[in-house]
PAKEVEX-389179 format. One line per 3 residues: number of its first residue (from 1); their letters; for each residue y, z, x of N, C-alpha, C. Coordinates in Angstrom, 3 decimals. Atoms other than C-alpha are relative to their C-alpha. Layout:
BEGIN
NUM = A = Y:Z:X:Y:Z:X:Y:Z:X ~ ...
END
This chain:
BEGIN
1 = MKK = -1.330:-0.213:0.920:0.154:0.029:-0.092:1.039:-0.174:1.170 ~ -1.237:-0.258:-0.656:3.349:-0.770:1.159:1.055:0.682:-0.531 ~ -0.869:-0.586:0.316:6.108:1.406:1.178:1.723:-0.522:0.418
4 = LYE = -0.890:0.848:0.493:9.501:-0.005:0.414:1.031:0.677:0.682 ~ -1.034:-0.925:-0.677:11.682:2.968:1.658:-0.266:0.626:0.602 ~ 0.026:-1.169:-1.216:11.640:5.471:4.524:-0.219:0.890:-0.583
7 = QSP = -0.147:-1.173:1.002:11.021:8.994:3.796:0.793:0.719:0.569 ~ -1.299:-1.001:-0.714:13.901:10.154:6.143:1.383:-0.678:-0.352 ~ -1.373:0.575:0.502:16.706:9.851:4.219:1.155:0.238:0.794
10 = EMH = -0.866:-0.251:-0.811:18.665:11.369:6.833:0.785:-0.795:1.204 ~ 0.370:0.916:-1.487:18.309:8.599:9.522:0.914:-1.163:-0.695 ~ -0.630:0.832:0.196:21.181:6.312:9.426:-0.299:-1.420:0.677
13 = LSG = 0.884:1.066:-0.536:20.539:2.584:9.991:0.139:-0.262:1.396 ~ -0.451:-0.390:-1.445:22.176:3.340:13.588:-0.837:0.388:0.749 ~ 0.880:-0.856:-0.897:19.415:5.573:14.580:0.444:1.193:0.083
16 = KRH = -0.863:-1.431:-1.038:21.803:8.404:15.001:-0.781:1.174:-1.291 ~ 0.052:-1.220:1.213:21.075:11.609:12.377:1.001:0.204:-0.881 ~ -1.024:0.267:0.981:23.331:11.354:9.583:-0.322:0.196:-1.735
19 = LRH = 0.275:-0.352:1.665:22.876:13.076:6.213:1.126:-0.608:-0.895 ~ -0.790:0.627:0.829:24.081:10.933:3.322:-0.329:0.574:-1.188 ~ -0.379:-0.706:1.284:24.515:12.749:-0.183:-0.600:-1.007:-0.623
22 = VKC = 0.547:1.412:0.802:24.201:8.914:-1.711:-0.113:-1.078:0.840 ~ 0.010:1.168:-1.440:23.166:5.458:-0.369:-0.676:-0.642:-0.875 ~ 0.157:1.556:0.643:22.576:2.098:-1.697:-0.882:-1.129:0.542
25 = THH = 0.985:1.156:-0.728:20.143:-0.531:-1.079:-0.224:-0.977:-0.788 ~ 0.619:1.248:1.005:19.296:-3.959:-2.555:-0.884:-0.247:0.723 ~ 1.180:0.425:-0.844:15.953:-5.500:-2.080:-0.138:-1.046:-1.119
28 = KGY = 0.363:1.051:0.663:14.303:-9.055:-3.537:-1.152:-0.484:0.516 ~ 1.331:0.605:-0.005:10.892:-10.574:-3.398:-0.822:-0.103:-0.816 ~ 1.196:0.233:0.922:7.787:-11.259:-4.477:-1.222:1.455:0.046
31 = LME = 0.852:-1.055:-0.753:5.177:-8.331:-4.522:-1.138:-0.922:0.211 ~ 0.938:0.115:-0.807:2.320:-9.067:-2.504:-1.176:1.092:-0.240 ~ 0.661:-1.595:-0.530:0.789:-5.587:-2.767:0.988:0.855:-1.038
34 = DLS = -0.614:-1.401:0.685:1.679:-2.281:-4.626:1.497:0.674:0.874 ~ -1.151:-0.021:-0.925:5.090:-1.222:-3.389:0.558:1.620:-0.371 ~ -0.406:-1.453:0.134:5.770:2.829:-3.203:1.363:0.145:-0.073
37 = MIK = -1.329:0.036:-0.183:9.025:3.537:-4.339:0.497:1.663:-0.602 ~ -0.892:-1.267:0.411:9.525:7.267:-3.727:0.683:0.381:1.354 ~ -0.502:-0.564:-0.814:12.278:9.082:-1.265:0.165:0.741:-0.023
40 = SGF = 0.179:-1.388:0.039:11.709:12.496:-0.427:1.330:0.220:-0.217 ~ -1.214:-0.557:0.560:14.550:14.530:-2.330:1.136:-0.512:-0.401 ~ -1.424:1.154:0.831:16.582:11.619:-3.755:-0.522:-0.338:-1.287
43 = YEI = -0.186:0.476:0.859:17.060:10.968:-7.043:0.241:-1.660:-0.383 ~ -0.151:1.512:-0.066:16.498:7.002:-7.853:0.644:-0.619:-1.439 ~ -0.602:0.893:1.110:18.988:4.889:-10.106:-0.283:-1.318:0.406
46 = SFC = 0.032:1.283:-0.219:17.506:1.491:-10.155:0.403:-0.838:-1.127 ~ -0.542:0.815:0.993:18.910:-1.589:-11.609:-0.802:-1.411:0.275 ~ 0.530:1.484:-0.154:16.950:-4.900:-12.241:0.884:-1.068:-0.471
49 = KSG = -0.838:1.413:0.084:19.226:-8.137:-11.637:-0.815:-0.936:-0.749 ~ 1.033:1.413:0.563:16.174:-10.331:-12.091:-1.071:0.220:0.379 ~ 1.621:0.005:-0.515:12.540:-10.610:-12.240:-0.820:0.192:-1.079
52 = DFL = 0.981:-0.470:0.840:9.361:-9.623:-14.138:-1.189:0.556:1.162 ~ 0.769:-0.428:-0.339:7.296:-7.356:-12.884:-0.700:1.749:-0.857 ~ 0.991:-0.685:0.636:4.839:-4.211:-13.540:0.372:1.496:0.821
55 = FRI = -0.710:-0.979:-0.808:6.270:-0.696:-12.819:-1.012:1.368:-0.326 ~ 0.686:-1.163:0.718:3.836:2.598:-12.817:0.172:1.370:0.383 ~ 0.179:-1.100:-0.516:4.316:5.822:-12.908:-0.944:1.050:-0.465
58 = GQK = 0.977:-0.619:0.291:1.596:8.433:-13.111:-1.344:-0.951:-0.576 ~ 1.044:0.877:0.644:-1.438:6.249:-15.432:0.862:-1.047:-0.644 ~ -0.682:0.762:1.006:1.401:4.505:-17.318:0.431:-1.232:0.418
61 = RHF = -0.879:0.775:-0.670:2.588:1.225:-16.412:0.638:-0.860:-1.292 ~ -0.673:0.745:1.452:5.304:-0.647:-18.168:0.697:-0.983:0.777 ~ -0.782:1.291:-0.436:7.200:-3.955:-17.832:1.496:-0.239:0.419
64 = ITN = -1.560:-0.093:-0.717:10.377:-4.277:-15.921:0.357:-1.302:0.092 ~ -1.070:1.113:0.246:13.075:-7.285:-16.746:1.362:-0.007:0.466 ~ -1.376:-0.352:0.073:16.346:-8.091:-16.363:0.764:0.688:-0.853
67 = GDI = -0.767:-1.050:0.355:18.671:-5.166:-17.157:-0.289:1.309:-0.094 ~ 0.650:-1.522:-0.121:16.602:-2.319:-16.907:0.461:0.766:0.875 ~ -0.140:-1.444:-0.880:17.122:0.991:-15.416:-0.969:0.957:0.276
70 = LVI = 1.365:-1.175:-0.418:14.786:3.114:-13.990:1.002:1.180:0.455 ~ -0.429:-1.272:-0.478:16.081:6.872:-13.446:-1.427:0.749:0.502 ~ 1.291:-0.846:-0.343:13.354:8.749:-11.501:0.619:1.277:0.848
73 = PPD = -0.478:-1.313:-0.623:13.897:12.502:-10.389:-0.730:0.085:1.538 ~ 0.879:0.166:-1.284:12.292:13.324:-6.807:-1.324:0.190:-0.028 ~ 1.544:-0.354:-0.599:9.202:13.317:-5.279:-1.016:-0.199:-1.185
76 = IPH = 1.247:0.584:1.116:7.400:11.769:-8.367:-0.383:-1.643:0.562 ~ 0.444:1.461:-0.745:5.280:9.043:-7.045:0.023:-1.299:-1.060 ~ -0.363:1.163:1.406:5.948:5.496:-9.177:-0.078:-1.083:1.476
79 = YFT = 0.342:1.538:-0.535:5.076:1.733:-7.637:0.632:-1.150:-0.786 ~ 0.008:1.364:0.765:5.838:-1.604:-8.531:-1.413:-0.600:0.249 ~ 1.370:1.016:-0.126:2.620:-3.223:-8.923:-0.267:-1.014:-0.426
82 = SSD = 0.214:1.453:0.341:1.402:-6.764:-8.768:-1.095:-0.004:-0.871 ~ 1.284:0.356:1.126:-0.598:-8.352:-11.464:0.362:-1.391:-0.223 ~ -0.003:1.420:0.475:-1.366:-11.768:-12.805:0.282:0.119:-1.343
85 = LVA = -0.968:0.089:1.201:0.248:-10.973:-15.909:1.408:-0.302:0.004 ~ -1.132:0.391:-0.395:3.546:-11.272:-14.469:0.512:-0.655:1.196 ~ -0.326:1.065:-1.101:5.761:-13.435:-12.089:-0.294:0.894:1.307
88 = NYY = 0.022:-1.044:-1.367:5.680:-9.997:-9.752:1.241:-0.245:1.206 ~ -1.173:-0.187:-0.568:9.229:-10.946:-8.747:1.179:0.874:0.025 ~ -0.671:-0.873:0.132:11.738:-8.489:-8.078:1.544:0.202:0.824
91 = DFI = -1.549:-0.043:-0.270:15.802:-7.953:-7.847:0.338:0.660:-0.047 ~ -0.268:-1.280:0.662:17.066:-4.893:-7.823:1.048:0.641:1.015 ~ -0.872:-0.808:-1.201:20.023:-2.403:-6.431:-0.702:1.024:-0.473
94 = TVW = -0.141:-1.857:0.343:19.246:1.552:-6.120:0.636:0.587:0.353 ~ -1.049:-0.998:-0.432:21.574:3.743:-5.875:-0.658:1.743:0.134 ~ 0.960:-1.559:0.139:19.816:7.331:-4.408:0.979:1.072:0.076
97 = LEK = -0.507:-1.113:0.016:21.312:10.702:-5.130:-0.925:1.275:0.661 ~ 0.713:-0.965:0.064:20.523:13.467:-3.359:0.039:1.084:-0.641 ~ -0.028:-1.140:0.701:19.094:16.740:-4.687:1.306:0.949:0.001
100 = SYI = -0.940:-0.901:-0.140:21.901:19.031:-3.720:0.915:-0.738:-0.764 ~ -0.909:0.956:0.458:24.566:16.220:-4.943:-0.116:0.382:-1.386 ~ 0.432:-0.137:1.683:22.793:16.322:-8.359:0.306:1.162:-0.518
103 = SNL = -0.072:-1.749:0.653:22.829:20.260:-8.512:1.534:0.187:-0.166 ~ -1.302:-0.506:0.457:26.659:20.510:-8.134:0.420:-0.961:-1.002 ~ -0.551:0.812:0.714:27.202:17.285:-10.210:-0.291:0.596:-1.663
106 = KSQ = 0.373:-0.805:1.614:25.627:19.278:-13.529:0.857:1.132:-0.240 ~ -1.186:-0.997:0.300:28.284:21.569:-13.460:1.094:-0.524:-0.723 ~ -0.948:0.168:0.822:30.443:19.446:-14.203:-0.102:-1.503:-1.088
109 = LPA = 0.205:0.809:1.028:28.711:16.561:-16.234:-1.439:0.633:-0.230 ~ 1.321:-0.649:0.315:26.323:18.783:-18.412:-0.815:-0.897:-1.001 ~ 1.022:0.878:0.550:25.000:15.757:-20.195:-0.946:-0.392:1.066
112 = LEE = 1.610:0.417:-0.846:22.512:15.223:-17.069:-0.924:0.660:-0.455 ~ 1.159:-0.528:0.897:20.610:17.729:-19.104:-0.235:-0.198:-1.374 ~ 0.153:0.264:1.265:21.066:16.720:-22.545:-1.720:-0.751:0.020
115 = SVF = 1.365:0.353:-0.080:17.654:15.886:-23.940:-0.135:-1.450:-0.297 ~ -0.117:1.313:-0.054:18.681:12.492:-24.539:0.034:-1.235:1.073 ~ -0.020:0.232:-1.471:19.341:12.154:-20.941:-0.033:0.652:0.973
118 = NID = 0.231:-1.101:-1.080:17.777:14.646:-18.812:-0.012:-0.745:1.678 ~ 0.518:0.767:-0.997:18.271:13.434:-15.593:-1.749:0.335:1.022 ~ 1.033:-0.376:-0.556:15.076:15.411:-14.627:-1.000:-0.380:-0.417
121 = TPH = 1.383:0.629:0.567:12.856:13.289:-16.640:0.172:-1.404:0.083 ~ -0.491:1.742:-0.316:12.232:9.557:-15.784:-0.069:-0.667:-1.091 ~ -0.623:0.552:0.816:13.596:7.320:-17.606:-0.012:-1.599:-0.363
124 = LLH = -0.192:1.252:-0.159:13.420:3.326:-18.472:0.814:-0.470:-1.384 ~ -0.923:0.772:1.096:16.500:2.124:-20.410:0.468:-1.619:0.386 ~ -0.177:1.396:0.424:16.885:-1.186:-21.497:1.322:-0.321:-0.389
127 = TTN = -2.070:0.070:0.363:20.961:-2.643:-21.435:-0.025:-1.570:-0.161 ~ -0.489:1.334:0.355:22.380:-5.798:-22.235:1.634:-0.194:0.647 ~ -0.874:0.222:0.051:25.429:-7.387:-21.013:0.982:-0.236:-1.300
130 = KLC = -0.464:-0.028:1.183:26.568:-7.594:-24.331:0.584:1.331:-0.198 ~ -0.567:-1.102:0.343:27.182:-3.895:-24.767:0.505:0.532:1.305 ~ -0.111:-0.727:-1.115:27.520:-2.785:-21.294:-0.024:-0.909:1.579
133 = NFE = 0.586:0.823:-0.960:27.767:-5.165:-17.950:-0.392:0.467:1.262 ~ 0.499:-0.575:-0.759:25.570:-3.386:-15.789:-0.060:-0.157:1.744 ~ 0.182:1.171:-1.276:25.083:-5.897:-13.217:0.838:-0.043:0.627
136 = EEF = -1.543:-0.335:-1.101:28.516:-5.909:-12.239:0.458:1.143:0.251 ~ -0.256:-1.053:-0.628:28.917:-2.489:-12.039:-1.368:0.957:1.586 ~ 0.860:0.048:-1.165:25.731:-2.417:-9.655:0.492:-0.633:1.126
139 = ETF = -0.619:1.007:-0.897:27.010:-5.203:-7.885:0.786:0.277:0.643 ~ -1.277:0.120:-1.205:30.196:-4.113:-6.917:-0.177:1.215:0.738 ~ 0.835:-0.956:-0.849:28.684:-0.544:-5.824:-0.493:-0.561:0.970
142 = YRE = 0.764:0.611:-1.541:26.395:-2.269:-3.270:1.236:-0.631:0.588 ~ -1.120:0.917:-0.783:29.481:-4.885:-2.217:0.687:1.149:0.922 ~ -1.278:-0.709:-0.781:32.077:-2.078:-1.707:-0.752:1.517:1.081
145 = YAS = 1.138:-1.380:-0.958:29.175:0.622:-0.141:0.005:-0.578:1.295 ~ 0.452:0.733:-1.039:28.344:-2.004:1.975:1.367:-0.180:1.117 ~ -1.248:0.821:-1.102:31.901:-3.090:3.241:0.827:1.158:0.424
148 = YGE = -0.687:-0.958:-0.337:33.531:0.789:3.757:-0.319:0.690:1.336 ~ 0.399:-0.169:-1.482:31.706:1.446:7.016:0.156:1.512:-0.223 ~ -0.145:-1.173:-0.231:32.299:4.885:7.971:0.173:1.077:-1.432
151 = LSE = -0.783:-0.336:1.317:34.118:5.867:4.531:-1.017:-0.148:-1.527 ~ 1.060:0.239:1.433:30.887:4.618:2.417:-0.350:1.048:-0.363 ~ 0.328:-1.100:0.711:29.627:7.865:1.915:1.035:0.185:-0.923
154 = TYA = -0.717:-0.393:1.101:32.771:8.826:0.359:0.400:-0.775:-1.040 ~ -0.619:1.200:1.068:33.613:5.778:-2.022:-1.414:0.422:-0.668 ~ 0.669:-0.554:0.771:30.012:6.720:-2.870:-0.288:1.113:-1.034
157 = CGA = 0.218:-0.901:0.458:30.160:9.633:-3.840:0.906:0.105:-1.463 ~ -0.795:0.129:1.507:32.940:9.116:-6.352:-0.382:-1.456:-0.487 ~ 0.506:1.134:0.827:31.594:5.842:-7.855:-1.362:0.482:-0.292
160 = STC = 1.174:-0.359:0.377:28.072:7.101:-8.137:0.416:1.116:-1.347 ~ -0.225:-0.989:1.471:29.615:10.017:-10.615:0.362:-1.034:-0.800 ~ -0.363:0.775:1.327:31.422:7.238:-12.639:-1.169:-1.040:-0.526
163 = LLV = 0.960:0.936:0.059:28.369:4.928:-12.490:-0.565:0.966:-1.272 ~ 0.554:-0.732:0.841:26.554:7.811:-14.023:0.424:0.539:-1.285 ~ -0.514:-0.028:1.279:28.859:8.416:-16.588:0.061:-1.002:-1.348
166 = KII = 0.141:1.342:1.044:28.757:5.047:-18.175:-1.485:-0.123:0.090 ~ 1.377:0.063:-0.125:24.748:4.973:-17.682:-0.315:1.265:-0.936 ~ -0.141:-0.871:0.572:25.239:8.483:-19.540:-0.037:-0.489:-1.837
169 = NYA = 0.184:0.459:0.557:26.997:7.412:-22.007:-0.631:-1.227:-0.951 ~ 1.002:0.929:0.808:25.095:4.223:-22.973:-1.230:0.384:-0.430 ~ 1.081:-0.446:0.381:22.258:6.152:-23.413:0.145:1.112:-0.872
172 = LKY = -0.294:-0.782:1.290:23.749:8.520:-25.920:0.483:-1.097:-1.107 ~ -0.678:0.543:1.217:25.394:5.580:-27.631:-1.532:-0.744:-0.953 ~ 1.315:1.122:0.135:21.775:3.176:-27.385:-1.142:1.053:-0.071
175 = SNK = 1.119:-0.810:-0.978:19.335:6.223:-27.004:-1.012:-0.768:-0.720 ~ 1.100:1.026:0.363:16.850:3.466:-29.066:-0.561:-0.971:1.065 ~ 0.322:0.669:-1.174:16.923:1.704:-25.914:-0.732:0.313:0.696
178 = FIE = 0.835:-0.898:-0.915:14.796:4.160:-24.251:-1.536:-0.517:-0.196 ~ 1.479:0.997:0.202:11.329:2.667:-23.703:-0.957:0.987:-0.949 ~ 0.857:-1.063:0.770:8.713:4.195:-26.231:-1.571:-0.213:0.347
181 = IES = 1.682:0.331:-0.576:4.732:4.396:-25.712:-0.326:-1.047:-1.011 ~ 0.207:0.901:0.961:3.621:1.497:-27.222:-0.778:0.222:-1.172 ~ 0.672:-0.343:1.279:2.018:1.633:-30.713:-1.472:-1.176:-0.228
184 = DQT = 1.134:1.124:0.550:-1.336:-0.144:-31.991:0.637:-0.936:-0.274 ~ -0.493:0.660:0.115:0.741:-2.475:-33.370:0.703:-0.898:1.057 ~ -0.982:0.334:-1.267:2.398:-3.440:-30.164:-0.807:-0.708:0.658
187 = NQI = 0.803:0.630:-1.048:-0.453:-3.909:-28.433:-0.845:-1.438:-0.511 ~ 0.709:1.572:0.506:-2.230:-6.543:-30.930:0.813:-1.019:0.232 ~ -0.882:0.911:0.440:0.981:-8.333:-31.350:-0.126:-0.761:1.886
190 = VRY = 0.019:0.401:-1.282:1.219:-8.683:-27.100:-1.435:-0.751:0.288 ~ 1.552:0.374:-0.213:-2.720:-9.348:-27.117:0.044:-1.139:-0.534 ~ -0.049:1.086:0.520:-2.276:-12.031:-29.540:0.706:-1.269:0.756
193 = LDQ = -0.499:0.805:-0.636:0.522:-13.502:-27.756:-0.425:-0.937:1.543 ~ 0.566:0.526:-1.711:-1.040:-13.747:-24.176:-1.419:-0.743:-0.149 ~ 1.343:0.965:0.307:-4.037:-15.387:-25.853:0.459:-1.487:-0.309
196 = HFL = -0.180:0.960:0.825:-2.170:-17.879:-27.474:1.884:-0.983:0.553 ~ -1.304:0.719:-0.790:1.328:-18.526:-25.259:0.299:-1.052:0.378 ~ -0.609:1.273:-0.685:0.789:-21.991:-24.447:-0.421:-0.828:-1.340
199 = KEI = 0.141:0.522:0.861:0.256:-22.988:-28.027:1.665:-0.098:-0.447 ~ -1.252:0.414:0.247:3.362:-23.825:-30.365:-0.100:0.988:-1.122 ~ -0.267:-0.736:1.009:4.129:-20.557:-31.931:1.314:0.386:-0.359
202 = GVE = -1.562:-0.708:0.513:7.008:-19.770:-34.189:-0.042:1.325:-0.698 ~ -0.465:-1.394:0.070:8.456:-16.421:-35.299:-1.168:-0.305:-1.568 ~ 0.445:-0.139:1.368:7.561:-17.219:-38.955:-1.499:-0.177:0.109
205 = DLA = 1.756:-0.114:-0.173:3.485:-17.822:-38.269:-0.290:1.280:0.696 ~ 0.830:-1.132:-0.687:3.396:-14.943:-36.184:0.659:1.062:-0.733 ~ -0.290:-0.648:1.004:5.259:-12.915:-38.865:-1.141:0.368:-0.930
208 = RTF = 1.021:0.108:1.186:2.712:-14.214:-41.464:-1.611:0.564:0.552 ~ 1.344:-0.633:-0.306:-0.319:-13.402:-39.106:-0.137:1.374:0.058 ~ 0.160:-1.521:-0.129:0.649:-9.734:-38.775:0.830:0.622:-1.456
211 = HMS = -0.212:-0.362:1.042:1.894:-9.438:-42.134:1.290:0.597:-0.111 ~ -1.316:-0.734:0.036:5.422:-8.804:-41.425:1.118:-0.941:-0.420 ~ -0.725:0.641:0.653:8.504:-10.151:-42.675:1.048:-0.754:1.376
214 = KSS = -0.732:0.694:-1.039:11.082:-12.552:-40.137:0.711:0.855:0.658 ~ -1.139:-1.032:-0.403:13.674:-9.877:-39.935:-0.876:1.169:0.778 ~ 0.392:-1.266:-0.581:11.295:-7.056:-39.180:-0.835:-0.249:1.419
217 = LNK = 0.398:0.478:-1.730:9.391:-8.993:-36.129:0.992:-0.183:0.991 ~ -1.079:0.536:-1.232:12.665:-10.121:-34.667:0.504:1.633:0.508 ~ -0.203:-1.847:-0.417:13.654:-5.818:-34.719:-1.014:0.410:0.767
220 = FFQ = 1.105:0.041:-0.732:10.189:-5.500:-33.525:0.386:0.002:1.464 ~ 0.164:0.324:-1.450:10.184:-7.183:-30.585:1.467:0.682:1.152 ~ -1.237:-0.305:-0.789:14.112:-6.288:-29.778:-0.510:1.696:0.683
223 = KQL = -0.188:-1.372:-0.421:13.365:-2.440:-29.984:-1.664:0.346:0.972 ~ 1.210:-0.094:-1.176:9.496:-2.762:-28.392:0.291:-0.159:1.357 ~ 0.136:1.060:-1.095:9.800:-5.304:-26.088:1.400:-0.536:0.678
226 = NTT = -1.254:0.164:-1.034:13.630:-5.469:-25.203:0.177:-1.492:-0.091 ~ -0.351:1.606:0.053:13.730:-9.364:-26.120:-0.545:-0.731:-1.153 ~ 0.198:0.769:0.854:12.916:-12.006:-28.254:-1.793:-0.548:0.080
229 = CHQ = 1.662:0.643:-0.275:9.285:-13.780:-29.483:0.210:-0.836:1.265 ~ -0.312:1.102:-0.677:11.005:-16.839:-27.918:-0.244:0.383:1.473 ~ -0.187:-0.581:-1.806:11.864:-15.038:-24.234:-1.262:0.390:0.093
232 = YIL = 1.495:-0.338:-0.267:8.419:-13.593:-24.753:-1.004:-0.594:0.582 ~ 0.786:0.806:-0.227:6.450:-16.239:-24.861:0.353:-1.168:1.681 ~ -1.111:0.684:-1.312:9.152:-18.090:-22.310:-0.544:0.623:1.469
235 = KKR = -0.095:-0.955:-1.169:8.448:-15.294:-19.738:-1.638:-0.836:0.313 ~ 1.316:-0.281:-0.142:4.563:-15.487:-20.175:-0.604:-1.884:0.906 ~ 0.095:1.682:-0.924:4.911:-19.620:-19.039:0.438:-0.060:1.092
238 = LTL = -0.312:0.119:-1.262:7.018:-18.876:-16.408:-1.033:0.392:0.636 ~ 0.640:-0.932:-1.110:4.880:-16.021:-15.027:-1.190:-1.164:0.467 ~ 0.620:0.794:-0.170:2.258:-19.013:-15.313:0.075:-0.917:1.084
241 = AVS = -0.480:0.844:-0.583:3.899:-21.389:-13.957:0.115:0.374:1.964 ~ 0.031:-0.936:-1.259:4.321:-19.015:-10.837:-1.204:0.073:1.227 ~ 1.519:-0.499:-0.983:0.616:-18.387:-9.924:-0.549:-1.183:0.096
244 = LIR = 0.830:1.014:-0.375:-0.254:-21.979:-10.171:0.659:-0.768:0.920 ~ -0.678:0.188:-1.389:2.838:-22.730:-7.696:-1.009:0.690:1.050 ~ 0.709:-0.685:-1.037:1.039:-20.366:-5.523:-1.433:-0.447:0.330
247 = QDV = 1.250:0.596:-0.105:-2.219:-22.172:-5.905:0.192:-1.593:0.672 ~ -0.253:1.113:-0.610:-0.429:-25.235:-4.393:-0.264:-1.229:-1.385 ~ 0.314:1.312:1.329:-0.610:-27.413:-8.147:1.222:-0.940:0.093
250 = PLK = -1.142:0.688:-0.006:1.888:-30.056:-8.119:1.041:0.103:-1.073 ~ -0.655:-0.759:0.823:5.019:-28.976:-9.633:0.139:-0.721:-1.567 ~ 0.146:0.822:0.891:4.775:-31.839:-12.330:-1.495:0.231:-1.277
253 = TVA = 1.355:-0.759:0.627:1.166:-30.653:-13.037:0.530:1.465:-0.583 ~ -0.152:-1.066:0.411:2.416:-27.385:-13.328:0.736:0.144:-1.335 ~ -1.113:0.058:1.574:5.284:-27.994:-16.333:-1.099:-0.402:-0.853
256 = VQS = 1.033:0.505:1.495:2.177:-29.315:-18.034:-0.681:1.107:-0.708 ~ 1.339:-1.033:0.194:-0.461:-26.795:-17.501:0.863:1.436:-0.161 ~ -0.884:-1.078:0.552:2.534:-24.059:-18.299:0.390:-0.163:-1.437
259 = GFG = -0.524:0.129:1.481:3.142:-25.303:-21.808:1.440:-0.813:0.183 ~ -0.855:1.128:0.352:6.232:-27.424:-21.487:0.075:-1.469:0.013 ~ 0.182:1.323:0.613:6.824:-30.871:-23.008:0.211:-1.078:1.157
262 = DYS = -0.413:1.197:-0.963:8.586:-32.291:-19.728:0.727:0.862:1.123 ~ -0.611:-0.908:-1.182:9.696:-31.431:-16.265:1.568:0.306:0.016 ~ -1.384:-0.437:-0.259:13.296:-31.417:-16.757:0.593:1.657:-0.542
265 = SFF = 0.326:-1.490:0.591:12.684:-28.317:-19.611:-0.542:0.848:0.555 ~ 0.678:-1.249:-0.310:10.560:-26.528:-17.458:1.052:0.535:1.423 ~ -0.976:-0.111:-1.332:12.952:-27.073:-14.152:1.245:1.103:-0.366
268 = RAF = -0.858:-0.702:0.825:15.600:-25.649:-16.604:-0.153:1.753:-0.310 ~ 0.592:-1.154:0.727:14.154:-22.681:-17.920:-0.477:1.004:1.472 ~ 0.368:-0.566:-0.716:12.563:-21.785:-14.842:1.073:0.212:1.457
271 = KKM = -1.195:-0.100:-0.742:16.026:-22.102:-12.774:0.665:1.418:-0.626 ~ -1.599:-1.356:0.561:18.057:-19.758:-15.530:-0.985:1.489:0.125 ~ 0.968:-1.343:0.103:14.718:-16.963:-15.145:0.085:0.527:1.299
274 = YHI = 0.181:-0.324:-0.865:14.350:-16.806:-11.568:1.232:-0.635:0.771 ~ -1.377:0.704:-0.910:17.891:-18.470:-10.065:-0.649:-0.665:1.275 ~ 0.468:0.884:-1.234:15.634:-20.342:-7.719:-0.387:-1.130:-0.734
277 = SPT = 0.923:1.098:0.684:14.158:-24.050:-8.492:-1.422:0.165:0.306 ~ 1.271:0.388:-0.959:10.668:-24.926:-8.490:-0.287:-0.130:1.498 ~ 0.378:0.594:-1.216:10.990:-26.681:-5.479:0.193:1.015:1.004
280 = ECQ = -0.480:-0.679:-0.885:12.254:-23.789:-3.672:-0.923:1.442:-0.513 ~ 0.964:-0.672:-0.344:9.786:-21.445:-4.881:-1.393:-0.133:0.703 ~ 0.698:0.489:-0.987:7.237:-23.502:-3.722:-0.113:0.009:1.562
283 = ADN = -0.632:-0.513:-1.272:9.218:-23.531:-0.494:-0.301:1.074:0.941 ~ -0.091:-1.284:-0.860:8.973:-19.767:-0.142:-1.456:0.290:-0.102 ~ 1.329:-0.530:0.048:5.153:-19.765:-1.094:-0.677:-0.526:1.211
286 = EKL = 0.730:0.527:-0.865:4.759:-22.174:1.826:0.103:0.800:1.225 ~ -0.403:-1.273:-1.047:6.525:-19.463:4.299:-0.814:0.966:-0.405 ~ 0.639:-1.378:0.397:4.711:-16.547:2.897:-1.501:-0.251:0.892
289 = KKI = 1.106:0.141:-0.298:1.494:-18.611:3.727:-0.258:-0.108:1.569 ~ -0.283:0.065:-2.024:2.752:-19.419:7.608:-0.124:1.191:0.868 ~ 0.109:-0.711:-0.773:3.217:-16.045:8.046:-1.151:1.074:-0.219
292 = KH = 1.537:-0.561:0.150:-0.459:-14.762:6.613:-0.354:-0.512:1.142 ~ 0.734:0.590:-0.782:-1.780:-16.911:8.754:0.405:0.025:1.753
END
C-alpha cells in the first residue's frame, strides 16, 4: 500500500524542523494501488476538484466525485481505493489542521462541535458551485499558501478559519448534502444501472421499473448519489472507457464499446469529465507502462 502523505508533519520541504499548524497540499493522478490517507496529529479537509474514485474508512466504501469535501479527524485510517467500478482518477486539494490549532479554534467556533458538523466525526459533504464555489476557495487557498513563503503559516491560519466557517455554514444550510448509508433501494437501482448502463435507459423507463415517479427518481439521485441519472450512466461509460484505454484498445473502438454513438460525443464527454482528452489519457497510460518496466 502506498502512503500519499508523510508521517512527520513538522518536517518542512527544505528538510529543516519546522512545526506547521496548517498545511496545504495538492495531488492528482491515477490510482494504481490503495493510498493511505493519514497524517498523524492532523485533521484533514480534502476537496475533490475532479475525479471518480472510492474512499474507504473502516469497512465502508464511498464514491467520491467532483465537489465532494472530506472532513477526517486525526489518526483515523482511511484510504483511496482502486476499483474496476470507477475511473480511479483523483485531483484534490487538502488542508491539514493540527490538533492543538483546532482545540484553540473550538472556543471561537462552537459550531465545530455541533451535531450537524462535529469536526471530530468523519464527514463527506456533497457541494455544488451553484450554492458555493468551494473549488475557487480551495484553489485560492493553495495558490496563496504556496506564494507566501515564510509567511505561508500566518496566511494559512487566517484563511483556514474563514474556510471552516464557510464549510460549517454550508453544512448547516444543506445538511441533506451529507452522505447517508445506502438503502436497499439505492443498492437495487445502482445494481440495475451497473448491469444496463450501455443500453439506452431513460429516466421514465427507470422510474417505471422501480415503481417511482420521474420527479421522485430525480430527487432520489440528487439526495443519495449527488448526481442525476444521466450523469451516473455517463460516469459509468467513461469509467469503462478509461479501463479500455488502459488495455490499449484503439480510441474509436473505445468510444463504441463504452456506449457512445460517435467519437466526437465521446471526446467531448471525456474531456469535460476528466479535463484531459482521450489521446492524452492514452499517452499517460503509455508513460505509466514504461515506468513499470
